[in-house]
C-alpha positions in Angstrom: 13.9 6.3 -39.4 11.2 8.1 -37.5 8.6 7.3 -40.1 9.7 3.6 -40.1 9.5 3.5 -36.3 6.0 5.0 -36.4 4.8 2.4 -39.0 6.4 -0.4 -37.0 4.7 0.5 -33.8 1.4 1.4 -35.5 1.2 -2.2 -36.8 2.2 -3.5 -33.4 -0.8 -1.8 -31.9 -3.0 -3.0 -34.8 -2.0 -6.6 -34.4 -2.4 -6.3 -30.6 -6.0 -5.3 -31.2 -6.6 -8.3 -33.5 -5.5 -10.8 -30.9 -6.6 -9.0 -27.8 -9.6 -11.3 -27.0 -9.5 -13.8 -29.8 -11.4 -16.7 -28.2 -9.5 -20.0 -28.0 -6.3 -18.7 -29.7 -3.4 -20.9 -28.7 -0.1 -20.1 -30.3 1.6 -23.3 -29.2 4.4 -23.5 -31.8 7.6 -21.6 -31.3 9.0 -19.4 -34.0 11.3 -21.0 -36.6 14.7 -21.6 -35.2 13.6 -21.6 -31.6 15.4 -24.8 -30.9 18.7 -23.3 -31.8 20.5 -21.4 -29.2 20.5 -17.6 -29.8 23.9 -15.9 -29.5 24.1 -13.6 -26.5 24.6 -10.0 -27.7 26.4 -7.5 -25.5 25.4 -3.8 -25.5 27.4 -0.8 -24.4 25.6 1.9 -22.5 25.9 5.2 -24.4 25.9 7.1 -21.1 28.5 5.5 -18.9 30.0 2.7 -21.1 28.7 -0.2 -19.0 28.2 -3.5 -20.8 24.8 -5.2 -20.5 22.4 -7.5 -22.2 18.8 -7.4 -23.4 16.0 -8.3 -21.1 12.4 -9.3 -21.8 10.7 -11.9 -23.9 11.9 -12.5 -27.4 9.3 -13.8 -29.9 12.1 -15.6 -31.8 12.9 -18.0 -29.0 9.9 -17.9 -26.7 7.0 -20.4 -27.0 3.7 -18.4 -27.2 1.0 -20.4 -25.5 -1.7 -18.1 -24.1 -4.7 -16.5 -25.7 -3.9 -13.1 -24.1 -2.1 -10.1 -25.5 1.0 -11.8 -26.7 1.4 -11.6 -30.5 4.0 -12.5 -33.1 5.0 -9.3 -34.7 8.3 -7.6 -35.6 8.0 -5.5 -32.5 7.6 -8.6 -30.4 11.3 -9.4 -31.0 12.4 -5.9 -30.1 13.8 -6.4 -26.7 14.6 -3.9 -23.9 18.1 -3.2 -22.7 18.7 -1.6 -19.3 22.0 -0.3 -18.0 22.6 -1.8 -14.6 24.5 1.3 -13.5 22.6 4.4 -14.7 19.2 2.8 -15.4 19.0 4.0 -19.0 16.6 1.8 -21.0 15.8 1.6 -24.7 14.8 -0.9 -27.3 17.7 -3.2 -28.4 17.9 -1.6 -31.8 18.2 1.9 -30.4 20.0 1.4 -27.1 23.5 2.3 -28.2 22.5 5.6 -29.9 23.4 8.7 -27.9 20.4 9.9 -26.0 19.4 13.5 -25.4 20.7 15.5 -22.5 17.3 15.4 -20.8 17.3 11.6 -21.0 20.8 11.4 -19.6 20.0 13.7 -16.7 16.8 11.8 -16.0 18.5 8.5 -16.0 21.3 9.5 -13.7 19.0 11.4 -11.4 16.0 9.1 -11.2 16.5 5.8 -12.9 19.8 5.0 -11.4 18.1 4.3 -8.0 16.4 1.2 -9.4 18.9 0.3 -12.2 19.9 -3.0 -10.7 16.4 -4.3 -10.3 15.4 -3.1 -13.8 18.4 -4.9 -15.2 17.1 -8.2 -13.9 13.3 -7.8 -13.8 11.4 -7.4 -17.1 8.5 -5.6 -15.5 10.9 -2.9 -14.1 12.7 -2.8 -17.4 9.6 -1.9 -19.3 8.7 0.7 -16.6 12.1 2.3 -17.2 11.5 2.2 -20.9 8.1 3.9 -20.7 9.6 6.6 -18.6 12.5 7.2 -21.0 10.1 7.3 -24.0 8.0 9.8 -22.2 11.0 12.1 -21.4 12.3 11.9 -24.9 8.8 12.7 -26.3 8.7 9.6 -28.4 5.8 9.1 -30.9 2.6 8.1 -29.2 2.4 4.9 -31.2 5.8 3.8 -29.8 4.8 4.7 -26.3 1.6 2.7 -26.8 3.6 -0.3 -27.9 5.8 -0.1 -24.8 2.8 0.2 -22.5 1.2 -2.8 -24.1 4.3 -4.9 -23.6 4.4 -3.8 -20.0 0.9 -5.3 -19.5 2.0 -8.5 -21.3 4.9 -9.1 -18.9 2.6 -8.4 -16.0 0.1 -11.0 -17.3 2.7 -13.7 -17.4 2.9 -13.4 -13.6 -0.7 -14.5 -13.2 -1.1 -17.6 -11.1 -2.8 -20.7 -12.4 -6.2 -20.8 -10.7 -7.3 -18.1 -8.3 -6.4 -14.4 -8.6 -3.6 -12.2 -7.3 -5.5 -9.0 -6.6 -2.4 -6.9 -6.2 -1.1 -8.0 -9.6 -4.6 -7.4 -11.2 -4.5 -3.9 -9.9 -1.2 -3.3 -11.7 -2.6 -4.8 -14.9 -5.6 -2.5 -14.7 -3.4 0.5 -14.1 -1.2 -0.5 -17.1 -4.2 -0.8 -19.3 -5.5 2.6 -18.3 -2.2 4.0 -19.2 -2.5 2.5 -22.7 -6.1 3.9 -22.9 -4.8 7.4 -22.1 -2.1 7.2 -24.8 -4.6 5.7 -27.3 -7.0 8.6 -26.6 -4.2 11.1 -27.3 -3.1 9.4 -30.4 -6.6 9.1 -31.9 -7.2 12.8 -31.1 -3.9 14.3 -32.2 -2.5 12.0 -34.8 -4.9 9.3 -35.8 -4.0 6.8 -38.6 -4.9 7.9 -42.0 -6.4 4.7 -43.1 -10.0 4.0 -42.1 -9.3 0.3 -41.2 -6.3 1.3 -39.0 -8.5 3.9 -37.1 -11.2 1.3 -36.6 -8.6 -1.2 -35.3 -7.2 1.4 -32.8 -10.8 2.2 -31.7 -11.5 -1.5 -31.2 -8.4 -1.8 -29.0 -9.4 1.2 -27.0 -12.9 -0.2 -26.5 -11.8 -3.7 -25.5 -9.2 -2.3 -23.0 -12.0 -0.1 -21.6 -14.2 -3.1 -21.2 -11.4 -5.1 -19.4 -10.9 -2.2 -17.0 -14.5 -2.1 -16.0 -15.7 0.9 -18.1 -18.5 -0.9 -20.0 -20.2 2.4 -21.0 -17.2 3.7 -23.0 -16.4 0.2 -24.2 -19.9 -0.3 -25.6 -19.8 3.0 -27.5 -16.4 2.2 -29.1 -17.1 -1.4 -29.9 -20.6 -0.9 -31.2 -19.2 1.8 -33.6 -16.6 -0.6 -35.0 -19.2 -3.3 -35.2 -21.5 -1.1 -37.3 -18.5 -0.3 -39.6 -17.3 -4.0 -39.7 -17.1 -4.0 -43.5 -14.4 -1.3 -43.4 -12.8 -2.9 -40.3 -12.3 -6.3 -41.9 -13.7 -9.7 -41.0 -11.7 -10.4 -37.9 -11.9 -7.0 -36.2 -15.5 -6.6 -37.2 -16.5 -10.0 -35.8 -14.6 -9.4 -32.6 -16.0 -5.9 -32.2 -19.6 -7.2 -32.5 -19.0 -10.0 -30.0 -17.3 -7.8 -27.5 -20.0 -5.1 -27.9 -22.6 -7.8 -27.0 -20.5 -8.6 -23.9 -20.3 -4.9 -23.0 -24.1 -4.6 -23.4 -24.5 -7.4 -20.9 -22.1 -5.6 -18.5 -19.4 -8.4 -18.8 -15.9 -7.4 -18.1 -14.1 -10.8 -18.1 -11.4 -12.1 -20.4 -10.2 -15.6 -21.3 -6.9 -16.5 -19.8 -5.0 -19.8 -19.4 -7.2 -22.3 -17.6 -10.2 -20.1 -17.1 -11.3 -16.5 -17.1 -10.3 -13.4 -15.1 -12.7 -10.6 -14.3 -11.8 -7.1 -13.2 -14.9 -7.0 -11.1 -13.7 -9.9 -9.1 -10.7 -8.0 -7.8 -12.5 -6.6 -4.8 -13.9 -10.0 -3.8 -10.4 -11.5 -4.3 -8.9 -8.8 -2.1 -11.5 -9.5 0.7 -10.9 -13.2 0.4 -7.2 -12.7 0.6 -7.7 -10.4 3.6 -9.9 -13.1 5.3 -7.2 -15.7 4.7 -4.5 -13.4 6.0 -6.6 -12.6 9.1 -7.3 -16.3 9.7 -3.6 -17.2 9.3 -2.7 -14.4 11.7 -5.3 -15.6 14.2 -4.0 -19.1 14.0 -0.4 -17.9 14.5 -1.6 -15.8 17.5 -3.4 -18.8 19.0 -0.3 -21.0 18.5 1.9 -18.3 20.1 -0.6 -18.0 23.0 -0.8 -21.8 23.5 3.0 -22.0 23.4 3.3 -19.2 25.9 0.8 -20.9 28.2 2.5 -24.2 28.0 5.9 -22.5 28.7 4.4 -20.7 31.7 2.9 -23.9 33.0 6.2 -25.7 32.6 8.0 -22.9 34.4 5.5 -22.9 37.2 5.8 -26.7 37.7 9.6 -26.4 37.6 9.5 -23.6 40.2 7.1 -25.7 42.4 9.5 -28.7 42.2 12.5 -26.6 43.0 10.6 -25.0 46.0 9.7 -28.5 47.3 13.2 -29.7 47.0 14.6 -26.6 48.7 12.1 -27.0 51.6 13.0 -30.7 52.0 16.7 -29.7 52.1 16.0 -27.0 54.7 14.1 -29.5 56.9 17.0 -32.0 56.6 19.5 -29.3 57.7 17.4 -28.2 60.6 17.0 -31.7 61.9 20.7 -32.3 61.6 21.4 -29.1 63.6 19.0 -30.3 66.3 20.6 -33.7 66.6 17.7 -35.5 65.1 18.0 -38.2 62.6 17.4 -36.9 59.1 14.0 -38.1 57.9 14.3 -41.0 55.6 13.3 -40.5 52.1 9.9 -41.8 51.2 10.1 -45.4 50.0 10.0 -45.6 46.3 6.8 -47.1 44.9 6.7 -49.5 42.0 5.5 -46.7 39.8 8.5 -44.5 40.7 11.0 -46.9 39.1 9.8 -49.6 36.8 13.1 -51.4 37.0 13.2 -51.6 40.9 13.0 -55.1 42.6 9.7 -56.1 44.2 9.3 -55.2 47.9 10.0 -57.9 50.5 7.0 -60.0 51.7 5.2 -58.7 54.7 6.2 -60.5 57.9 3.4 -62.5 59.5 
């Protein structure tokens, strides 16, 4: 089983490298049987017996549209299940198997704090999964697959047009985590086949380029390009193309309706900060204007009240002195638009 799992995730990483930056790739057709409703499967948590369901994106019933890291492999259909009570997370095929004591303790002590959000949010679900795989010391190839899928889910949150700098920071951090795991895997337990090692090296080089490390990317991609006969046509061609981009210092990637560039995150953050500052200044100006208008209205109301009080005091004083109360000032036509016209002036 361990060997099968290692082979499965090795090929998941390999195929991810193939489609990482394939220009113009549009997988617009859903998998066979996508139109048919998939039966909902219930899972029982092996730790506390809570019933739950799988979360994430299933390649069997999800339309793949974007030329990013989403790829149709067997691993793509391996969903994540998260217990909403204890936070334990695992692939759907392995969820109901009893975990180790260390994993049980970690889930109840740490993951239970965010169990509810991980049960509903695919991003949090993959975060739980990566932590569980690390605690159980899963094969590096399996951890790489989970970390890659974490970046896939993050990329689905990218807005059309513009850039969300906070989200891009998370994507970069996720890719750096994949790079760390890839480096360990290539050092400790590299694939035996030459082509597989070159595919892993290509993936590491392209991820380094997309995180802004063009120096490391250029070395890795150029090495795969020079060995393109062993790497195969697709990986060899992509390695040469991306090596040229790294030579030019380019760190952008094709995505949806345009491109995204890791070097544009700082500018996007500054632009977002300017927009937030402008919006805050506008809100402050509105609040100040409303305060001034309110103060002016209160001042006018106070002046009117004071005038009315003074007139009442004069009337009471005149009444006490036996004087006739001053007649109110005659109304002018402007005071009452419905008042009759004044009598003609006597001649």
